[in-house]
C-alpha positions in Angstrom: 0.0 0.0 0.0 1.5 3.4 -0.9 2.0 6.1 1.6 -0.7 8.5 0.3 -3.3 5.7 0.6 -2.0 4.9 4.1 -2.3 8.5 5.2 -5.8 8.9 3.7 -6.9 5.7 5.3 -5.3 6.0 8.8 -4.9 9.7 9.5 -7.2 11.5 11.9 -6.4 14.9 10.4 -9.2 16.8 8.8 -9.5 19.7 6.4 -6.3 21.7 5.6 -4.1 19.5 7.8 -5.3 16.4 5.9 -4.4 18.0 2.5 -1.0 19.1 3.8 -0.3 15.6 5.1 -1.4 14.1 1.7 1.0 16.4 -0.1 3.8 15.4 2.2 3.0 11.7 1.6 3.0 12.2 -2.2 6.5 13.7 -2.0 7.9 11.3 0.7 10.7 8.8 0.1 10.5 5.1 1.1 11.2 6.0 4.7 8.5 8.6 4.9 10.7 11.7 4.7 9.8 14.8 2.6 11.3 18.2 2.4 9.2 20.6 0.4 9.4 24.3 1.1 6.5 25.8 3.0 5.5 27.9 0.0 5.5 24.8 -2.2 3.6 22.8 0.4 0.9 25.5 0.7 0.6 25.8 -3.0 0.2 22.1 -3.7 -2.3 21.7 -0.8 -4.3 24.6 -2.1 -4.1 26.6 1.2 -2.5 29.8 2.3 1.0 30.0 3.7 -0.1 30.6 7.3 -2.7 27.8 7.0 0.0 25.4 5.9 2.2 26.5 8.9 -0.7 25.9 11.3 -1.4 22.5 9.6 2.2 21.4 10.1 2.0 22.5 13.8 -1.3 20.6 14.3 0.1 17.4 12.5 3.2 17.5 14.6 1.2 18.0 17.9 -1.1 15.1 16.9 1.9 12.8 16.4 1.2 12.3 12.7 4.5 13.9 11.6 7.8 14.8 13.1 9.7 17.9 11.9 13.4 18.4 11.7 14.1 22.1 11.7 16.9 23.1 9.4 17.7 26.8 9.7 20.8 26.8 7.5 21.1 29.9 5.4 23.6 30.2 2.6 23.4 33.3 0.5 19.9 33.8 -0.7 18.9 30.2 -0.1 17.5 28.8 3.2 17.4 25.1 3.9 13.9 23.7 4.2 12.6 21.7 7.1 12.4 17.9 6.7 9.3 16.1 7.7 8.7 12.4 8.5 5.3 10.9 8.3 4.6 8.7 11.3 2.2 5.9 10.4 1.4 3.1 12.9 3.4 -0.1 12.3 0.1 -2.1 12.0 -1.0 0.2 9.1 2.3 -0.4 7.2 2.4 -4.1 7.9 5.8 -3.7 9.7 5.8 -6.1 12.6 9.5 -5.9 13.4 10.4 -5.0 16.9 13.5 -2.9 15.9 13.7 0.5 14.4 
């Protein structure tokens, strides 16, 4: 089962937060990590910038994602945060006891 389907099936998020989570899932690698800029995330989710920020905060607080803040600035470029989607092991079929 792909990550977008898992998120849509098992997430408790609603509204804008659910859309933001679905976008993160669509861009995530095999380990559930994604690193879109906040501007891109908001655009793809069809929400405003502040709404996307609030959605990320709500998802993090609900335990559906974890955020790695990356505040590295080089010239005009700023490193974007990295997000990991947290899906229960039972949802992914992972029954291993290790990490």
